[in-house]
C-alpha positions in Angstrom: 175.3 50.2 81.9 174.1 53.6 83.3 171.9 51.9 85.8 174.7 49.8 87.1 176.8 52.9 87.5 174.1 54.6 89.4 173.6 51.7 91.8 177.3 51.3 92.4 177.5 55.0 93.3 174.8 54.5 96.0 177.2 52.2 97.9 179.8 54.9 98.1 177.6 57.8 99.2 177.1 57.0 102.8 180.7 56.1 103.6 182.0 59.2 101.8 179.5 61.5 103.5 180.3 60.0 106.9 184.0 60.3 106.4 183.8 63.8 105.1 181.7 64.9 108.0 184.1 63.3 110.5 187.2 64.9 109.0 185.5 68.3 108.8 184.5 67.9 112.4 188.0 67.0 113.3 189.3 70.1 111.5 186.8 72.3 113.4 187.9 70.6 116.6 191.5 71.5 115.9 190.7 75.0 114.8 188.2 75.8 117.6 190.1 73.8 120.4 187.1 71.6 121.1 186.7 67.8 121.5 183.2 67.1 120.4 182.6 68.6 117.0 183.8 65.6 115.2 180.6 63.7 116.6 178.4 66.5 115.2 180.2 66.1 111.8 179.9 62.3 111.9 176.1 62.5 112.6 175.6 65.2 110.0 177.5 63.2 107.4 175.4 60.1 108.2 172.2 62.1 107.8 173.3 63.7 104.6 174.5 60.4 103.2 171.2 58.7 103.9 169.2 61.6 102.6 171.2 61.6 99.3 170.8 57.8 98.9 167.1 58.1 99.4 166.9 60.8 96.9 168.8 58.7 94.4 166.7 55.6 95.0 163.5 57.6 94.5 164.8 59.1 91.3 165.9 55.7 90.1 162.4 54.2 90.8 160.8 57.2 89.1 163.0 56.6 86.0 161.9 52.9 86.0 158.3 53.8 86.3 158.5 56.3 83.4 160.4 53.7 81.3 157.8 51.0 81.8 155.0 53.4 81.1 156.6 54.4 77.8 156.9 50.8 76.8 153.3 50.1 77.7 152.2 53.1 75.6 153.7 51.6 72.4 
């Protein structure tokens, strides 16, 4: 059940990070009277989302490896 929750969370990370970056960029555009910072926020959100997803995937594979090793040891 925990693994299923972890994998379902991975599907929400990238869209959430992209939307958060977009809205923060729009907020900065409004505050600083610019018209391009939303693109920076959008790209930053995408990079952070992919980075977090890769970290979670590597952590999940490490957990699977350690779990299979402990079964082999018994």
